[in-house]
MIRO-680536 format. One record per residue (C-alpha): residue in three letters; x, y, z. Coordinates in steps of 0.001 Angstrom, whole numbers, plus 500000, padded with zeros to 6 digits. Layout:
REM MIRO-680536
ALAXYZ
...
END
This chain:
REM MIRO-680536
MET816625171092850216
SER816952168910853086
ALA814355167417854924
PRO812987168946858073
SER813945167312861269
PRO811439165411863190
GLU811624168005866081
ASP810645170673864059
ARG807528169107862841
PRO804277170636864623
ALA803004168917867445
PRO799449167861867070
GLU798236169967869657
THR799340172862868334
LEU796600172341865676
SER793743171136868379
SER791864174618867887
VAL790692173477864016
PHE791664169847863636
HIS791595167567866570
VAL794843164754865669
TYR794112161437866457
GLU797076159541864950
VAL800208160602863129
ARG802157158421860634
GLU805347158791858169
ARG805332157543854420
GLY808917158689853082
GLU809317162055853708
ARG805813163025854101
LEU803657163220857277
LEU800059162587857484
TYR797791163950860601
PHE794405161789860829
GLY791944163614862881
GLU788645165161863035
PRO788000169018861863
LEU786872171468864093
ALA786552174287861420
ASN785515174273857553
GLN788748174202855232
GLN789410177882854732
ARG789761177986858841
ILE791732174889858927
MET794301175916856365
GLU794789179633857701
ALA795465178088861116
VAL798097175077860273
TRP799722176326857405
PRO801893178924859213
ALA803324176156861670
PHE804064173537858726
ARG805215176512856401
GLU807690177583859302
ALA809088173861859990
GLY809430173490856294
TYR806317171829855017
GLU803582172212852725
VAL800246170830853549
HIS796699170520852441
LEU793590168684853575
THR792385165809851931
ARG790364162674852527
GLN791579158964852564
THR789172155992853018
GLY786685158304855207
GLU789446159924857034
PHE790369163719856984
VAL794188163711856662
LEU796285166835856827
VAL798899165926854513
ALA802429167722854680
GLU805458167116852517
PRO808827168794852580
ARG808936172040850899
SER811577172882848013
VAL812128176158845933
GLY813926175494842947
GLU815424172733841199
ASP817255169785843035
ALA818734168657839835
ILE819216169607836349
PRO815352170032835028
TRP815713167667831878
THR812403168203830639
ASN812373171853830832
VAL815964171734828660
ALA814806169729826065
LEU811472171873825612
PHE813498174741825534
VAL815909173243822851
ALA812592171910821036
THR811138175602821129
VAL814032176970819667
LEU814184174604816663
SER810718174870816057
THR811035178480816273
LEU813813178562813882
PHE812289176269811293
VAL809079178388811309
GLY810988181623811134
ALA813120180274808158
GLN810030180887806335
TRP809575184644807206
TYR813386185327805699
TYR812283183147802570
VAL814585180223803259
ARG813812177645800483
ASP815683175130802287
PRO815125174740806120
LEU817252172149806878
SER820180174289805641
THR822577176186807111
ALA820852178984805702
ILE818454178434808636
VAL820658180544810758
SER819202183590808812
ALA816243183368811472
ILE818062183587814557
PRO817047187200815145
PHE813261185838815082
THR813972183311817537
LEU815966185339819701
ALA812817188071819624
VAL809876185548820376
MET811830183343823317
GLY813458186424824744
VAL809964187993824948
LEU808571184464826414
GLY811434184092828533
THR811181187355830223
HIS807647186994830880
GLU808069183426832513
LEU811105184501834612
GLY809037187486835869
HIS806713184515837746
TYR809852182907838785
VAL811535185564840341
MET808263186704842040
SER807678183466843094
ARG810866183049844904
TYR810493186491846239
HIS807624185086847761
ASP808950181799848886
VAL806274179787846747
ASP807940176764844866
ALA807609176950841459
SER809278175484838752
LEU811418176757835636
PRO809574177381832456
TYR808175174966830254
PHE808318176004826795
ILE805943174962824240
PRO806869174012820523
PHE804508174282817924
PRO806074174276814306
THR803343176350812623
ILE802921179707811865
VAL805015181545815034
GLY806515177991815872
THR805600178160819904
MET801847178271821525
GLY804148180234824648
ALA805531179107827806
VAL804380177998831364
ILE805773177436834576
ARG804029175165837182
MET803195176479840825
ARG803890173749843147
GLY803597175141846604
GLN800117176749848147
ILE800146180583847962
PRO800362182468850979
ASP798133185535850684
ARG796356187322847759
GLU799527190179847424
ALA801426187127846791
LEU799181185948844036
PHE798694189052842477
ASP802599189586842737
ILE803404186167840940
GLY800581186532838463
VAL801075190370837076
ALA805275189892837289
GLY805207187757834018
PRO802972190314832123
ILE804277193140832992
ALA808178192031832273
GLY806980190712828895
LEU805226193627827800
LEU808225195640828428
ALA810210193209826551
THR807635193359824190
VAL807853196664823312
VAL811734196614823036
VAL811536193929820878
SER808605195522818512
ALA810701198853818702
VAL813790197431817441
GLY812127195207814798
LEU810697198180813144
MET813948200069813098
LEU815490196916811492
PRO815492197049807374
PRO812930195487805812
VAL813417191826804170
ALA813317191241800402
VAL810880189119798505
PRO813054186954796576
GLU812606186624792659
TRP811365183157792970
VAL808322184045795303
LEU807367187101793487
ALA807394184571790192
ALA805020182170792108
GLN801533181937790499
SER800154179933793905
THR801992181531796540
VAL799822181266799978
GLU800252184798802073
VAL799477184963805842
GLU798089188421806650
PHE798609189966810060
GLY796011191772812037
TYR798327194393814247
PRO797187194982817642
PRO796800198864818922
LEU799973198476820886
LEU801953197654817914
HIS800023200497815904
ALA801183202800818845
ILE804962201977818429
ALA805048202089815030
TRP803256205690814972
GLN805912206787817629
LEU808950205322815600
ASP807169206718812219
ALA808278203104810668
PRO805658201446808481
LEU803783198679809033
VAL803238197235805520
TYR805030198618802569
ASP803864199648799540
ASP806627197942797241
PRO805360194263796851
THR809396193267796986
LYS809414194409800718
VAL807890193254803973
ILE808169193910807422
ASN811361192783809278
PRO810358189161810954
VAL811236190599814486
VAL808208192600814088
ILE806567189400813466
GLY808365188251817127
GLY806691191381818545
TRP802987190536817450
VAL803842186852818625
ALA804466188420822439
MET801213190461822141
PHE798947188061821409
ILE800060185516823736
THR800182188169826227
PHE796405188852825258
LEU795551185053826091
ASN797277185201829102
LEU795612187717830658
ILE792119186026829781
PRO790689186314833653
VAL790182182694833959
GLY791344179732836196
GLN795089179713836550
LEU795473181697833939
ASP797562185310834331
GLY794774186992834313
GLY792946184637836508
HIS795691185021839144
ILE794902188613838785
LEU791377189177838691
ARG791306186588841274
ALA793502188523843925
MET791946192077843046
VAL788351190755843460
GLY788319187707845753
PRO785935184892845244
ALA783681187088842861
GLN785973186097840438
GLU784636182750840425
ARG781215184409839165
ILE782738186401836454
ALA784830183685835103
PRO781657182005833051
LEU781115185379831370
VAL784384184812829576
PRO783939182132827193
THR780478183460826348
ALA782184186723824926
LEU784726184536823308
PHE781839182475821624
ALA780138185787820943
LEU783256187028819208
ALA783412184013816855
GLY779872184395816151
TYR780217188170815482
LEU783062187506812959
PHE781313184583810761
PHE778020186407810379
VAL778585189965810637
ARG782158190528809492
ASP782112187247807200
VAL785777186227808394
GLY785548182638808657
GLN788890181602808832
VAL789677182979812223
VAL786415181965814000
GLY788294178626814978
ILE790931180361817109
TRP788013181941819450
VAL786217178834819379
LEU788748177002820736
TRP789783179551823113
GLY786442179775824542
ILE786218176327825135
MET789840176077826487
ALA788601178931828933
ALA785286177204829935
ILE787365174213830812
VAL790035176073833256
SER786997178114834559
ALA785830174937835433
PHE788713173863837532
GLY788676176871839329
SER791282179639840277
ALA794153179483843029
ARG792977180066846617
PRO795441181889848753
ILE795675180895852504
ASP794961184382853196
ASP792027185868851558
SER792098189393853032
PRO791889192120850419
LEU794341193340848124
ASP795416196849848541
GLY794796200040846882
ARG797892200369844811
ARG797921196793843494
VAL794549196926842502
ALA795431200266840561
ILE798438198108838956
GLY795889195293837986
ILE793258197547836084
VAL796470199156834140
THR797612195985833367
PHE794479194560831892
VAL793860197525829731
ILE797062197244828113
GLY796739193632828154
ALA793440195083825670
LEU795605197045823634
CYS797389193769822225
PHE794079192151820941
THR792749192523817831
PRO789737190612816517
VAL791055189284813276
PRO795104188042814269
ILE795784186374811468
GLN794385185709807847
ILE795696183275805090
VAL794839184779801942
GLY795695182624798570
PRO796663183877794731
END
């Protein structure tokens, strides 16, 4: 996207109702309007942002060496060049999920060509994550908000990834845009998750090799299946667990499980998580009073599992997410320029999304079972 022309730049006098400009400087493509604020920050941004946006700039109010400055930078939607970091992380995550997926297909040497048997697992995981992030990206473009392409996160243990994220580089114009961008990912991802889980349940089980059955020190991973996955299995009359020890569920179903677990985590209503965006759009600044309750609930869940259920292995997951929720809550949530209330239809969609997200929750998502 080319830089805005000088004649399109907002004139200082057009800002005079909320910001008295006494100097304008150029630093490369950036414009710096030095002046005195005549209103609070929210009012200033509501007043000046439309003019800068129309001229092709993103603007924010900051303070430099004791002076208030409106910093305007040329807007960009989409990528101006090949996003090599995104590409590298995508490839690394494909390899990571292939490597991890190989264990679910009982590949003895994951560095051999036999690793290709794990391609269905990789397609399931990457497909759902990609669909989720594509929902965010498409809605960002729809609302003309600058956003990056997805950054996939490789993590070569248990499931092969920690999900994917996009980076919001532009400011959010209003609560409708914040809600639409936040909710589009979970809704798109949930639809893909249902499809992947149903396909996995209809695929034949994987046969457990003799060398695994004969092993005396086999360590098994047991997944706790959430209500949504149980509902899909019930609808298809397909088993999630086989009585025959020589058969295990098709790993594509594990891909669906991964998607549901990540969806639930994304919908935790704090900070810059999807759930934080959705709740902030629904209830406005009141979200900041609700957010501190979330890490408290996660720590309480960990305590319940440890002291009441005596499930020590999984406690670390919820303690970790309790800490992460506290951190992202401290950084605060997104603040749209126009903070007018959301319409009733979107509020209803938000409630339904949180309900479906709750169906992706299970208190003991995974356990390691020894011989």
